[in-house]
N, CA, C and O atoms as a GROMACS GRO file, in nm:
protein
  336
    1UNK      N    1   0.379   1.614  -0.959
    1UNK     CA    2   0.400   1.500  -1.045
    1UNK      C    3   0.442   1.377  -0.962
    1UNK      O    4   0.398   1.265  -0.988
    2UNK      N    5   0.528   1.400  -0.864
    2UNK     CA    6   0.573   1.291  -0.778
    2UNK      C    7   0.456   1.230  -0.700
    2UNK      O    8   0.447   1.108  -0.687
    3UNK      N    9   0.370   1.314  -0.650
    3UNK     CA   10   0.253   1.267  -0.577
    3UNK      C   11   0.158   1.189  -0.668
    3UNK      O   12   0.106   1.084  -0.630
    4UNK      N   13   0.138   1.240  -0.787
    4UNK     CA   14   0.051   1.173  -0.884
    4UNK      C   15   0.105   1.035  -0.919
    4UNK      O   16   0.030   0.938  -0.927
    5UNK      N   17   0.235   1.026  -0.940
    5UNK     CA   18   0.298   0.898  -0.971
    5UNK      C   19   0.284   0.801  -0.854
    5UNK      O   20   0.259   0.682  -0.875
    6UNK      N   21   0.300   0.850  -0.734
    6UNK     CA   22   0.285   0.764  -0.616
    6UNK      C   23   0.145   0.705  -0.608
    6UNK      O   24   0.128   0.586  -0.580
    7UNK      N   25   0.045   0.788  -0.632
    7UNK     CA   26  -0.093   0.740  -0.626
    7UNK      C   27  -0.120   0.639  -0.737
    7UNK      O   28  -0.192   0.541  -0.716
    8UNK      N   29  -0.063   0.663  -0.855
    8UNK     CA   30  -0.082   0.568  -0.965
    8UNK      C   31  -0.016   0.433  -0.937
    8UNK      O   32  -0.061   0.331  -0.989
    9UNK      N   33   0.088   0.432  -0.857
    9UNK     CA   34   0.151   0.306  -0.819
    9UNK      C   35   0.076   0.236  -0.705
    9UNK      O   36   0.081   0.114  -0.692
   10UNK      N   37   0.008   0.314  -0.623
   10UNK     CA   38  -0.065   0.258  -0.509
   10UNK      C   39  -0.190   0.182  -0.555
   10UNK      O   40  -0.220   0.075  -0.502
   11UNK      N   41  -0.260   0.235  -0.651
   11UNK     CA   42  -0.389   0.176  -0.693
   11UNK      C   43  -0.374   0.030  -0.738
   11UNK      O   44  -0.447  -0.055  -0.687
   12UNK      N   45  -0.282  -0.002  -0.831
   12UNK     CA   46  -0.269  -0.145  -0.867
   12UNK      C   47  -0.222  -0.231  -0.750
   12UNK      O   48  -0.265  -0.345  -0.736
   13UNK      N   49  -0.134  -0.176  -0.668
   13UNK     CA   50  -0.086  -0.250  -0.551
   13UNK      C   51  -0.202  -0.284  -0.457
   13UNK      O   52  -0.212  -0.396  -0.409
   14UNK      N   53  -0.287  -0.188  -0.433
   14UNK     CA   54  -0.402  -0.209  -0.345
   14UNK      C   55  -0.497  -0.313  -0.403
   14UNK      O   56  -0.545  -0.401  -0.332
   15UNK      N   57  -0.524  -0.303  -0.531
   15UNK     CA   58  -0.615  -0.398  -0.596
   15UNK      C   59  -0.558  -0.540  -0.593
   15UNK      O   60  -0.629  -0.635  -0.560
   16UNK      N   61  -0.430  -0.553  -0.627
   16UNK     CA   62  -0.368  -0.686  -0.630
   16UNK      C   63  -0.363  -0.748  -0.491
   16UNK      O   64  -0.394  -0.866  -0.475
   17UNK      N   65  -0.325  -0.670  -0.391
   17UNK     CA   66  -0.317  -0.727  -0.256
   17UNK      C   67  -0.454  -0.762  -0.200
   17UNK      O   68  -0.467  -0.861  -0.128
   18UNK      N   69  -0.554  -0.683  -0.230
   18UNK     CA   70  -0.689  -0.714  -0.180
   18UNK      C   71  -0.742  -0.841  -0.246
   18UNK      O   72  -0.795  -0.929  -0.179
   19UNK      N   73  -0.728  -0.850  -0.378
   19UNK     CA   74  -0.779  -0.967  -0.449
   19UNK      C   75  -0.700  -1.092  -0.410
   19UNK      O   76  -0.759  -1.195  -0.375
   20UNK      N   77  -0.567  -1.084  -0.415
   20UNK     CA   78  -0.485  -1.201  -0.383
   20UNK      C   79  -0.499  -1.241  -0.235
   20UNK      O   80  -0.507  -1.359  -0.204
   21UNK      N   81  -0.501  -1.142  -0.146
   21UNK     CA   82  -0.515  -1.172  -0.004
   21UNK      C   83  -0.649  -1.234   0.030
   21UNK      O   84  -0.656  -1.327   0.111
   22UNK      N   85  -0.753  -1.184  -0.031
   22UNK     CA   86  -0.886  -1.240  -0.008
   22UNK      C   87  -0.893  -1.383  -0.059
   22UNK      O   88  -0.945  -1.472   0.010
   23UNK      N   89  -0.842  -1.405  -0.178
   23UNK     CA   90  -0.844  -1.539  -0.237
   23UNK      C   91  -0.762  -1.636  -0.153
   23UNK      O   92  -0.806  -1.748  -0.125
   24UNK      N   93  -0.643  -1.595  -0.113
   24UNK     CA   94  -0.557  -1.684  -0.034
   24UNK      C   95  -0.617  -1.713   0.104
   24UNK      O   96  -0.612  -1.826   0.151
   25UNK      N   97  -0.674  -1.612   0.166
   25UNK     CA   98  -0.737  -1.634   0.296
   25UNK      C   99  -0.855  -1.728   0.287
   25UNK      O  100  -0.872  -1.817   0.370
   26UNK      N  101  -0.937  -1.709   0.184
   26UNK     CA  102  -1.054  -1.795   0.165
   26UNK      C  103  -1.011  -1.939   0.136
   26UNK      O  104  -1.067  -2.033   0.193
   27UNK      N  105  -0.913  -1.955   0.048
   27UNK     CA  106  -0.865  -2.090   0.016
   27UNK      C  107  -0.803  -2.158   0.137
   27UNK      O  108  -0.823  -2.278   0.157
   28UNK      N  109  -0.729  -2.084   0.216
   28UNK     CA  110  -0.668  -2.142   0.336
   28UNK      C  111  -0.775  -2.192   0.433
   28UNK      O  112  -0.762  -2.301   0.489
   29UNK      N  113  -0.878  -2.113   0.453
   29UNK     CA  114  -0.986  -2.155   0.543
   29UNK      C  115  -1.058  -2.277   0.486
   29UNK      O  116  -1.095  -2.367   0.561
   30UNK      N  117  -1.080  -2.279   0.356
   30UNK     CA  118  -1.146  -2.395   0.294
   30UNK      C  119  -1.061  -2.521   0.309
   30UNK      O  120  -1.114  -2.628   0.340
   31UNK      N  121  -0.930  -2.509   0.287
   31UNK     CA  122  -0.842  -2.625   0.299
   31UNK      C  123  -0.838  -2.674   0.444
   31UNK      O  124  -0.845  -2.794   0.468
   32UNK      N  125  -0.827  -2.583   0.539
   32UNK     CA  126  -0.825  -2.623   0.680
   32UNK      C  127  -0.957  -2.685   0.723
   32UNK      O  128  -0.958  -2.780   0.800
   33UNK      N  129  -1.068  -2.632   0.673
   33UNK     CA  130  -1.199  -2.689   0.707
   33UNK      C  131  -1.216  -2.828   0.647
   33UNK      O  132  -1.277  -2.915   0.709
   34UNK      N  133  -1.162  -2.849   0.527
   34UNK     CA  134  -1.172  -2.980   0.463
   34UNK      C  135  -1.085  -3.084   0.535
   34UNK      O  136  -1.112  -3.203   0.525
   35UNK      N  137  -0.983  -3.039   0.606
   35UNK     CA  138  -0.895  -3.131   0.678
   35UNK      C  139  -0.933  -3.149   0.824
   35UNK      O  140  -0.852  -3.197   0.904
   36UNK      N  141  -1.054  -3.112   0.860
   36UNK     CA  142  -1.103  -3.142   0.994
   36UNK      C  143  -1.108  -3.024   1.089
   36UNK      O  144  -1.160  -3.037   1.200
   37UNK      N  145  -1.056  -2.910   1.051
   37UNK     CA  146  -1.063  -2.794   1.139
   37UNK      C  147  -1.189  -2.714   1.104
   37UNK      O  148  -1.183  -2.609   1.041
   38UNK      N  149  -1.300  -2.767   1.146
   38UNK     CA  150  -1.429  -2.710   1.104
   38UNK      C  151  -1.465  -2.582   1.178
   38UNK      O  152  -1.561  -2.515   1.140
   39UNK      N  153  -1.392  -2.548   1.282
   39UNK     CA  154  -1.424  -2.425   1.356
   39UNK      C  155  -1.374  -2.300   1.284
   39UNK      O  156  -1.407  -2.189   1.326
   40UNK      N  157  -1.294  -2.315   1.177
   40UNK     CA  158  -1.252  -2.199   1.099
   40UNK      C  159  -1.365  -2.156   1.007
   40UNK      O  160  -1.423  -2.238   0.937
   41UNK      N  161  -1.396  -2.027   1.009
   41UNK     CA  162  -1.495  -1.971   0.916
   41UNK      C  163  -1.437  -1.843   0.858
   41UNK      O  164  -1.379  -1.762   0.930
   42UNK      N  165  -1.453  -1.826   0.728
   42UNK     CA  166  -1.397  -1.708   0.664
   42UNK      C  167  -1.493  -1.591   0.676
   42UNK      O  168  -1.612  -1.602   0.644
   43UNK      N  169  -1.442  -1.480   0.723
   43UNK     CA  170  -1.515  -1.353   0.722
   43UNK      C  171  -1.425  -1.248   0.660
   43UNK      O  172  -1.306  -1.242   0.690
   44UNK      N  173  -1.481  -1.167   0.575
   44UNK     CA  174  -1.401  -1.065   0.507
   44UNK      C  175  -1.364  -0.956   0.606
   44UNK      O  176  -1.452  -0.902   0.674
   45UNK      N  177  -1.235  -0.923   0.617
   45UNK     CA  178  -1.188  -0.826   0.717
   45UNK      C  179  -1.202  -0.681   0.667
   45UNK      O  180  -1.105  -0.623   0.619
   46UNK      N  181  -1.320  -0.623   0.679
   46UNK     CA  182  -1.344  -0.488   0.627
   46UNK      C  183  -1.261  -0.381   0.699
   46UNK      O  184  -1.199  -0.298   0.634
   47UNK      N  185  -1.260  -0.383   0.831
   47UNK     CA  186  -1.190  -0.278   0.906
   47UNK      C  187  -1.038  -0.287   0.885
   47UNK      O  188  -0.977  -0.184   0.859
   48UNK      N  189  -0.975  -0.405   0.895
   48UNK     CA  190  -0.832  -0.411   0.864
   48UNK      C  191  -0.801  -0.370   0.720
   48UNK      O  192  -0.697  -0.309   0.693
   49UNK      N  193  -0.890  -0.404   0.629
   49UNK     CA  194  -0.871  -0.365   0.489
   49UNK      C  195  -0.878  -0.213   0.474
   49UNK      O  196  -0.800  -0.155   0.399
   50UNK      N  197  -0.968  -0.151   0.543
   50UNK     CA  198  -0.980  -0.006   0.539
   50UNK      C  199  -0.856   0.061   0.599
   50UNK      O  200  -0.804   0.157   0.543
   51UNK      N  201  -0.808   0.009   0.711
   51UNK     CA  202  -0.687   0.063   0.773
   51UNK      C  203  -0.567   0.044   0.681
   51UNK      O  204  -0.485   0.134   0.665
   52UNK      N  205  -0.557  -0.073   0.620
   52UNK     CA  206  -0.448  -0.101   0.526
   52UNK      C  207  -0.451  -0.004   0.408
   52UNK      O  208  -0.348   0.050   0.369
   53UNK      N  209  -0.569   0.017   0.351
   53UNK     CA  210  -0.582   0.107   0.237
   53UNK      C  211  -0.545   0.250   0.271
   53UNK      O  212  -0.476   0.317   0.194
   54UNK      N  213  -0.590   0.296   0.386
   54UNK     CA  214  -0.558   0.433   0.429
   54UNK      C  215  -0.408   0.448   0.452
   54UNK      O  216  -0.348   0.547   0.409
   55UNK      N  217  -0.347   0.351   0.519
   55UNK     CA  218  -0.202   0.357   0.543
   55UNK      C  219  -0.125   0.350   0.412
   55UNK      O  220  -0.023   0.418   0.395
   56UNK      N  221  -0.172   0.268   0.320
   56UNK     CA  222  -0.104   0.254   0.192
   56UNK      C  223  -0.113   0.382   0.109
   56UNK      O  224  -0.022   0.411   0.031
   57UNK      N  225  -0.219   0.456   0.124
   57UNK     CA  226  -0.234   0.582   0.050
   57UNK      C  227  -0.160   0.696   0.120
   57UNK      O  228  -0.096   0.778   0.054
   58UNK      N  229  -0.167   0.701   0.252
   58UNK     CA  230  -0.107   0.812   0.326
   58UNK      C  231   0.046   0.806   0.327
   58UNK      O  232   0.112   0.910   0.320
   59UNK      N  233   0.104   0.687   0.337
   59UNK     CA  234   0.249   0.675   0.348
   59UNK      C  235   0.325   0.739   0.231
   59UNK      O  236   0.415   0.819   0.257
   60UNK      N  237   0.294   0.709   0.106
   60UNK     CA  238   0.366   0.775  -0.003
   60UNK      C  239   0.339   0.925  -0.011
   60UNK      O  240   0.426   1.001  -0.055
   61UNK      N  241   0.222   0.967   0.029
   61UNK     CA  242   0.191   1.110   0.029
   61UNK      C  243   0.281   1.182   0.129
   61UNK      O  244   0.336   1.288   0.099
   62UNK      N  245   0.296   1.126   0.247
   62UNK     CA  246   0.381   1.187   0.350
   62UNK      C  247   0.527   1.186   0.305
   62UNK      O  248   0.597   1.286   0.320
   63UNK      N  249   0.572   1.074   0.250
   63UNK     CA  250   0.711   1.064   0.204
   63UNK      C  251   0.737   1.165   0.092
   63UNK      O  252   0.841   1.230   0.092
   64UNK      N  253   0.644   1.178  -0.002
   64UNK     CA  254   0.660   1.275  -0.111
   64UNK      C  255   0.665   1.417  -0.057
   64UNK      O  256   0.746   1.498  -0.102
   65UNK      N  257   0.580   1.448   0.037
   65UNK     CA  258   0.578   1.583   0.095
   65UNK      C  259   0.708   1.614   0.166
   65UNK      O  260   0.761   1.725   0.154
   66UNK      N  261   0.761   1.518   0.241
   66UNK     CA  262   0.888   1.540   0.312
   66UNK      C  263   1.002   1.558   0.212
   66UNK      O  264   1.084   1.648   0.229
   67UNK      N  265   1.006   1.474   0.110
   67UNK     CA  266   1.112   1.486   0.009
   67UNK      C  267   1.106   1.620  -0.063
   67UNK      O  268   1.210   1.682  -0.086
   68UNK      N  269   0.987   1.664  -0.098
   68UNK     CA  270   0.975   1.792  -0.166
   68UNK      C  271   1.013   1.908  -0.075
   68UNK      O  272   1.072   2.006  -0.120
   69UNK      N  273   0.979   1.897   0.052
   69UNK     CA  274   1.015   2.002   0.147
   69UNK      C  275   1.167   2.011   0.162
   69UNK      O  276   1.223   2.121   0.166
   70UNK      N  277   1.232   1.897   0.172
   70UNK     CA  278   1.379   1.895   0.182
   70UNK      C  279   1.442   1.948   0.054
   70UNK      O  280   1.540   2.022   0.057
   71UNK      N  281   1.385   1.910  -0.058
   71UNK     CA  282   1.440   1.951  -0.187
   71UNK      C  283   1.424   2.102  -0.210
   71UNK      O  284   1.510   2.162  -0.274
   72UNK      N  285   1.321   2.160  -0.161
   72UNK     CA  286   1.295   2.304  -0.183
   72UNK      C  287   1.384   2.392  -0.096
   72UNK      O  288   1.385   2.514  -0.115
   73UNK      N  289   1.459   2.336  -0.005
   73UNK     CA  290   1.548   2.416   0.078
   73UNK      C  291   1.661   2.478  -0.004
   73UNK      O  292   1.705   2.589   0.024
   74UNK      N  293   1.707   2.407  -0.105
   74UNK     CA  294   1.814   2.456  -0.191
   74UNK      C  295   1.756   2.510  -0.321
   74UNK      O  296   1.652   2.464  -0.368
   75UNK      N  297   1.825   2.606  -0.378
   75UNK     CA  298   1.779   2.658  -0.507
   75UNK      C  299   1.811   2.557  -0.616
   75UNK      O  300   1.888   2.463  -0.595
   76UNK      N  301   1.753   2.578  -0.731
   76UNK     CA  302   1.772   2.487  -0.842
   76UNK      C  303   1.919   2.484  -0.885
   76UNK      O  304   1.973   2.378  -0.916
   77UNK      N  305   1.982   2.600  -0.887
   77UNK     CA  306   2.123   2.608  -0.927
   77UNK      C  307   2.210   2.527  -0.831
   77UNK      O  308   2.300   2.456  -0.874
   78UNK      N  309   2.184   2.538  -0.701
   78UNK     CA  310   2.261   2.460  -0.603
   78UNK      C  311   2.240   2.311  -0.621
   78UNK      O  312   2.334   2.233  -0.608
   79UNK      N  313   2.118   2.272  -0.651
   79UNK     CA  314   2.091   2.129  -0.671
   79UNK      C  315   2.161   2.077  -0.796
   79UNK      O  316   2.210   1.964  -0.796
   80UNK      N  317   2.168   2.158  -0.902
   80UNK     CA  318   2.238   2.117  -1.023
   80UNK      C  319   2.388   2.105  -0.996
   80UNK      O  320   2.452   2.012  -1.044
   81UNK      N  321   2.443   2.197  -0.920
   81UNK     CA  322   2.585   2.190  -0.886
   81UNK      C  323   2.616   2.066  -0.802
   81UNK      O  324   2.721   2.005  -0.818
   82UNK      N  325   2.525   2.031  -0.713
   82UNK     CA  326   2.545   1.913  -0.629
   82UNK      C  327   2.541   1.786  -0.712
   82UNK      O  328   2.609   1.688  -0.679
   83UNK      N  329   2.464   1.785  -0.820
   83UNK     CA  330   2.452   1.667  -0.904
   83UNK      C  331   2.579   1.644  -0.985
   83UNK      O  332   2.609   1.530  -1.021
   84UNK      N  333   2.654   1.751  -1.014
   84UNK     CA  334   2.777   1.736  -1.094
   84UNK      C  335   2.889   1.687  -1.014
   84UNK      O  336   2.999   1.669  -1.066
   0.00000   0.00000   0.00000
């Protein structure tokens, strides 16, 4: 369940950052080109985007796995006693 929740939080984050980042990058290049810096040209960064997406997906999966591994060391009764 923890892993599923992590993935559900990653998807909107990935979509928002890709859309907003692309828009902001494109607008920045357009503004700079309009102000005389004509050597700027916008190209969509496919490889950095792919690396970003993979890292964004793998990081919560690894963190969830580590947390679950640590949590499974103690029995449920011990964890309930620790919470009190």
